[in-house]
C-alpha positions in Angstrom: 0.0 0.0 0.0 1.6 3.2 -1.2 0.2 5.4 1.5 1.8 3.2 4.1 4.9 2.2 2.2 8.1 0.8 3.8 8.0 -1.2 6.9 7.5 -4.9 7.7 4.1 -6.2 8.8 3.8 -7.5 12.3 1.0 -9.9 11.3 -0.6 -11.0 8.1 -3.7 -9.2 7.1 -6.8 -11.1 6.0 -7.0 -11.7 2.3 -10.7 -10.7 2.1 -13.1 -9.1 4.6 -12.4 -6.9 7.5 -9.1 -6.7 9.3 -6.2 -4.8 10.9 -2.6 -4.3 9.8 0.1 -2.8 12.0 3.5 -2.0 10.5 6.8 -2.7 12.2 7.8 0.9 12.3 4.6 1.5 14.3 3.9 4.7 12.3 1.0 3.3 10.2 -2.0 1.2 11.2 -4.8 0.3 8.9 -8.1 -1.1 9.9 -10.9 -1.7 7.4 -12.0 -3.7 4.4 -9.7 -6.0 2.4 -9.8 -7.7 -1.0 -7.2 -10.0 -2.5 -4.8 -9.1 0.4 -5.0 -5.3 -0.2 -7.0 -2.5 1.5 -10.1 -2.1 -0.6 -13.4 -0.4 0.3 -13.9 1.7 3.4 -11.1 1.9 5.8 -9.0 4.0 8.2 -5.3 4.7 8.0 -3.9 6.0 11.3 -0.6 7.8 11.8 1.6 7.8 15.0 1.1 11.5 15.6 -2.7 10.9 16.0 -3.8 12.1 12.6 -5.6 9.8 10.3 -7.4 9.3 6.9 -10.8 7.8 6.8 -12.5 7.0 3.5 -12.2 4.9 0.4 -9.4 2.7 -0.8 -8.9 0.9 -4.1 -6.3 -1.9 -4.5 -4.2 -0.6 -1.6 -4.3 3.1 -2.6 -6.2 6.0 -1.1 -8.7 6.6 -3.9 -12.2 8.1 -3.9 -14.0 10.0 -1.2 -12.5 10.5 2.2 -11.4 12.9 4.9 -8.0 13.7 6.4 -7.9 14.6 10.1 -4.9 16.4 11.5 -3.6 15.9 15.0 -3.1 19.0 17.2 0.5 20.0 17.0 0.8 23.6 17.8 -0.7 26.9 16.4 1.2 30.1 15.8 2.1 33.0 13.5 5.1 33.2 11.2 6.3 36.2 9.3 9.0 35.2 6.7 11.8 37.2 5.1 9.5 38.0 2.1 6.9 39.6 4.4 4.4 36.7 4.1 2.3 36.2 7.2 1.1 32.7 8.1 -1.3 32.0 10.9 -2.2 28.4 11.6 -1.0 25.0 12.5 2.6 23.8 12.5 4.2 20.4 12.8 8.0 20.0 13.0 8.5 23.7 12.5 6.6 23.5 9.2 3.2 24.8 8.1 1.1 21.7 8.5 -2.7 21.4 8.9 -5.1 24.3 8.6 -3.6 27.7 8.0 -4.0 31.1 6.4 -1.2 32.8 4.4 -1.2 36.4 3.2 1.5 37.8 0.9 2.7 41.4 0.5 1.2 41.5 -3.0 -2.3 41.1 -1.5 -2.8 37.4 -2.4 -4.2 35.1 0.3 -4.6 31.4 0.8 -6.8 29.7 3.4 -6.8 25.9 3.6 -4.8 22.7 4.1 -1.0 22.5 4.3 1.3 19.5 4.3 5.0 20.0 5.2 5.1 23.7 4.1 3.1 23.1 0.9 -0.5 23.8 0.0 -2.1 20.4 -0.3 -5.7 19.2 0.2 -8.6 21.7 -0.1 -7.9 25.4 -0.2 -9.1 28.8 -1.4 -6.7 31.3 -3.1 -7.8 34.9 -3.5 -5.6 37.0 -5.7 -5.2 40.8 -5.4 -6.6 41.2 -8.9 -9.9 39.6 -7.8 -9.4 36.1 -9.2 -10.4 33.2 -6.9 -9.5 29.5 -7.0 -11.3 27.1 -4.8 -10.6 23.4 -4.9 -8.0 20.7 -4.5 -4.2 21.3 -4.3 -1.2 19.0 -4.5 2.4 20.0 -4.0 1.5 23.8 -4.0 -0.4 23.8 -7.3 -4.0 23.3 -8.5 -4.6 19.6 -8.7 -7.9 17.7 -8.7 -11.4 19.2 -8.9 -11.5 23.0 -8.6 -13.0 26.2 -9.9 -11.2 29.3 -11.0 -13.2 32.5 -11.2 -11.0 34.9 -13.2 -11.0 38.7 -12.8 -12.1 39.0 -16.4 -15.4 37.3 -15.6 -14.4 33.9 -17.1 -14.7 30.7 -15.1 -13.2 27.2 -15.4 -14.8 24.6 -13.3 -13.4 21.1 -13.6 -10.3 18.9 -13.3 -6.8 20.4 -12.9 -3.6 18.6 -13.5 -0.3 20.0 -12.2 -1.6 23.5 -12.1 -3.2 23.4 -15.6 -6.9 22.8 -16.7 -7.4 19.3 -18.0 -10.0 20.3 -20.7 -9.4 24.0 -21.7 -10.9 25.6 -24.8 -8.5 25.7 -27.8 -10.6 27.5 -30.5 -13.9 29.2 -31.3 -16.1 27.4 -33.8 -19.1 29.0 -35.7 -21.6 26.2 -36.3 -23.5 25.8 -39.5 -22.8 25.1 -43.2 -19.5 26.1 -44.8 -21.3 29.0 -46.5 -24.2 30.5 -44.7 -26.9 32.0 -47.0 -29.1 34.8 -45.8 -31.9 36.7 -47.6 -31.3 40.3 -48.2 -32.5 42.5 -45.3 -33.2 39.5 -43.0 -31.6 39.0 -39.6 -29.7 35.8 -38.8 -28.4 34.0 -35.7 -24.9 32.7 -35.0 -24.4 29.7 -32.8 -20.8 29.4 -31.4 -18.9 26.8 -29.5 -15.7 26.8 -27.6 -14.0 23.5 -28.5 -11.1 21.5 -27.0 -8.2 20.2 -29.2 -10.1 16.9 -29.3 -13.2 18.7 -30.9 -15.3 18.2 -27.8 -17.2 21.2 -26.4 -15.3 22.9 -23.6 -18.2 22.7 -21.2 -15.9 23.5 -18.2 -15.5 27.1 -19.4 -18.0 29.9 -19.0 -17.8 33.7 -19.0 -15.4 34.3 -21.9 -16.4 37.5 -23.6 -17.0 37.1 -27.4 -17.8 39.8 -29.9 -18.9 39.5 -33.5 -18.0 41.7 -36.5 -18.4 41.6 -40.3 -16.4 42.2 -43.4 -17.2 42.3 -47.1 -15.2 40.6 -49.8 -12.6 42.9 -51.2 -11.9 42.7 -55.0 -9.8 45.1 -57.0 -11.9 45.7 -60.2 -10.7 46.9 -63.6 -11.8 50.3 -64.8 -14.8 49.0 -66.8 -15.8 45.9 -64.8 -19.3 44.5 -65.5 -20.3 44.5 -61.8 -21.4 47.2 -59.4 -19.2 48.3 -56.6 -18.7 51.2 -54.2 -15.9 53.7 -54.6 -14.3 54.3 -51.3 -13.1 57.7 -50.1 -9.6 56.6 -49.1 -8.9 59.8 -47.3 -11.9 59.6 -45.1 -11.9 55.8 -44.6 -8.4 54.4 -44.9 -8.3 50.7 -44.4 -5.9 47.8 -45.3 -7.6 44.7 -46.6 -7.4 41.7 -44.3 -6.6 38.2 -45.5 -9.1 35.5 -44.3 -8.7 31.7 -44.2 -11.6 31.6 -46.7 -9.3 32.3 -49.7 -10.0 36.0 -50.2 -9.5 39.4 -48.6 -12.1 41.5 -46.8 -12.6 44.9 -45.4 -14.9 45.8 -42.5 -18.6 46.2 -42.8 -21.2 47.4 -40.3 -23.1 44.8 -38.3 -25.9 45.5 -35.9 -28.4 43.6 -33.7 -31.8 44.1 -35.4 -33.6 44.3 -32.0 -32.0 47.6 -31.3 -32.5 48.9 -34.9 -34.9 51.8 -35.4 -37.3 52.1 -38.4 -35.6 52.3 -41.8 -35.9 55.2 -44.2 -38.8 53.5 -46.1 -40.8 52.9 -42.9 -40.1 56.3 -41.5 -41.2 58.0 -44.8 -44.5 56.0 -44.9 -45.2 56.7 -41.3 -44.8 60.4 -41.9 -47.1 60.3 -44.9 -44.4 61.2 -47.4 -43.1 59.5 -50.5 -41.5 56.2 -49.7 -37.7 55.9 -50.2 -37.1 53.4 -52.9 -36.1 50.1 -51.3 -33.8 47.5 -52.8 -35.8 45.8 -55.5 -38.2 48.8 -56.2 -38.5 48.9 -59.1 -35.6 46.6 -60.1 -33.2 44.4 -58.1 -29.8 45.8 -57.2 -26.9 44.2 -59.0 -24.7 41.8 -57.1 -21.7 43.4 -55.4 -18.2 42.2 -55.8 -16.5 44.7 -53.5 -17.3 47.7 -51.3 -16.0 49.1 -48.1 -17.3 49.3 -44.5 -17.2 51.4 -41.4 -14.4 53.4 -40.0 -13.4 50.9 -37.4 -10.8 48.6 -39.0 -10.5 44.9 -38.5 -7.1 45.0 -36.9 -8.1 47.6 -34.4 -9.8 45.8 -31.5 -12.7 47.7 -29.8 -12.4 48.7 -26.1 -13.6 46.2 -23.5 -17.4 46.4 -23.2 -18.2 46.9 -26.9 -17.1 50.5 -27.4 -17.0 49.9 -31.1 -20.6 48.8 -31.2 -20.0 45.2 -31.9 -22.6 42.7 -30.5 -21.2 40.8 -27.5 -22.1 37.7 -25.5 -20.7 35.8 -22.6 -20.0 32.0 -23.0 -22.0 29.6 -20.9 -20.6 26.1 -20.6 -18.7 26.4 -23.8 -21.6 27.8 -25.9 -22.9 31.2 -27.0 -25.5 32.5 -29.4 -25.8 35.8 -31.2 -29.4 36.3 -32.3 -31.0 38.9 -34.6 -27.8 40.0 -36.4 -28.2 42.2 -39.4 -25.8 43.6 -41.9 -26.3 47.3 -42.1 -26.6 49.5 -45.2 -23.4 50.8 -46.9 -22.0 53.6 -44.7 -22.1 57.3 -45.8 -19.1 58.4 -47.9 -19.2 55.4 -50.2 -20.5 56.2 -53.6 -22.1 53.6 -55.9 -20.8 53.4 -59.5 -22.8 51.4 -62.1 -21.0 49.9 -65.0 -23.5 47.5 -66.4 -24.6 48.6 -69.9 -28.3 48.4 -69.0 -27.8 50.9 -66.3 -25.7 53.2 -68.6 -28.5 53.2 -71.2 -31.2 54.0 -68.7 -29.0 56.8 -67.2 -28.2 58.2 -70.7 -24.4 57.9 -70.0 -21.8 57.5 -72.6 -19.5 54.5 -72.4 -16.8 54.7 -69.8 -18.5 57.1 -67.4 -19.7 56.4 -64.0 -23.1 57.5 -62.6 -22.8 60.4 -60.2 -23.6 59.6 -56.6 -26.8 60.7 -55.0 -24.9 62.8 -52.5 -23.5 65.0 -55.3 -26.9 66.6 -56.1 -29.4 67.7 -53.4 -32.7 65.9 -53.5 -31.2 62.8 -55.2 -31.9 64.1 -58.8 -29.5 65.1 -61.6 -29.7 68.5 -63.4 -31.6 66.8 -66.3 -34.3 65.6 -64.0 -33.5 61.9 -63.9 -33.2 60.1 -60.6 -29.8 59.4 -59.2 -28.6 56.3 -57.4 -30.0 55.9 -53.9 -28.0 54.2 -51.1 -30.1 51.2 -49.9 -31.5 50.8 -46.4 -29.9 47.3 -46.3 -26.9 45.4 -47.5 -26.5 44.6 -51.2 -26.4 40.9 -52.2 -22.8 39.7 -52.2 -20.0 37.9 -50.3 -19.4 38.7 -46.7 -17.4 37.4 -43.8 -18.6 37.0 -40.2 -15.9 37.0 -37.5 -16.1 36.0 -33.8 -13.4 37.4 -31.5 -12.3 36.6 -28.0 -12.4 39.9 -26.2 -11.8 38.5 -22.7 -9.6 41.1 -20.8 -7.2 40.3 -19.3 -6.8 37.0 -21.3 -8.2 34.0 -19.5 -5.7 31.4 -18.5 -3.1 33.6 -20.3 -4.4 33.0 -23.8 -6.7 34.8 -26.3 -8.5 32.3 -28.5 -7.9 32.8 -32.3 -10.7 34.6 -34.3 -13.2 32.3 -36.0 -14.5 33.1 -39.5 -17.6 32.1 -41.4 -18.4 32.8 -45.1 -21.8 34.6 -45.4 -23.6 35.0 -48.7 -26.4 37.6 -48.9 -28.9 36.7 -51.7 -31.7 38.7 -53.1 -35.1 38.2 -51.7 -36.4 36.6 -54.9 -33.3 34.5 -55.5 -33.9 30.7 -55.5 -32.6 28.8 -52.4 
C-alpha cells in the first residue's frame, strides 16, 4: 500500500473481509475492508502523531471520497523574510494542517497544508480579484477546482499539475461552410468553444466574445461589369485583411436588429411622405463584388465592453448565441458606381462614365431631372465574412483564442434557395 509504504508487517492481514494491519515501524496502522490481500473499500489509516485518513481505498491506494484529520501539533504566527504572514497549525516547525497565508502582493490562501506546501482543499484569493477554490497538491491546483478569473471567465473542472485538463482551444461557428441569408433578413450565429479533441469545452464559462463583419474585397478593372462602391480613401483608410476563406475582406457594419430603429422607407411612410425606394423597387440591385465598410478597422480591437458597437455575448458552458444579427446599409461616404450597360443606357451615360452619386446633387436628382442612385437601407447581395473574436480582458488562462471566420452570402429576396 503506497500510503503506508516501507515497513514490515507484524502480522498477516486477512485476504478478504475486515481486518487490521500494523506495520513494524509503528507509524502506520490500517483497519478496514480488504480484498485480495489489499485494503479495498472503506477503511481508516492512522498515523503515529494521532492524525488519520478515513475513507475509500482501491487496491491498496487512497482513492475516492475521504477525509484527512490532523492531530493538534501547535498553532502560531510566522512572518518570513518575504513579508508573508502565516497563521495556523505547525508540525516539526513547518506549516502543517489548517492555516492562512497572506503575501505582501495582497494574495491570500486559506486551507490545508502538508509540510510547508498547500495540499488538500484550499481557497486562493488573488489581489486582482481572481479566486480559485478546490484541490491542491504540491503547491499547485490539482484535482477538482473552480477558477473565477478577474475577467469574468470561469473554469470549473479537473486540474492537473496547475493546468486545466480540458481547456478551450478554439472558437467554432456552427452551420454550413457557406451561410446564405436573404437580403434584409436577420440571422443567428451559434458558437462553441472546443477543445483540441473537438469536444465542447463545457468546463468554461464567461469568456467575452464579440462578432463583426467584413465584405469581400476585390480590385476591379476600370470597366468591370459589376457594381461596386468607390471608397473615399482619405476619409476611410483601411488595409484589406486576409481571411482563411481564400479571399481578402474589409470591415462592414453589423448590428443587432432588435436595437434597430425604423428604416428610411418605414419612416417616410409613417410620416405620410413619399417612400424611399427600397432594394428591388423597381428593379433588383446588382450583385456586389466589392465595397467598403465602417471606419473601425478589422485589426483595431474595440475597447472592452463593446465601445466599437459590436454585439457581444458571454459564453455559458462552452456555448454562445448571437441572435438577430443584421448587416447594415453601406455607410455614408461610399458612392455607388454602375458599370452594367443596361444601367448606362437608362441613365443616358456615354460608355466609360460612372453614374454620379446621389450625394452629389441635393434631393437625389440630376440636373436633367433623372433620378440618381440611392443608397439602400440594407446590405447589397454579395459575399461577406462574419468573425467572432475573443475579447476577454485580461486574457483568460493567459491565452486569447484565435478569431473564428464564417463565409456569409447575402442573396436577393427573390433568389432561388
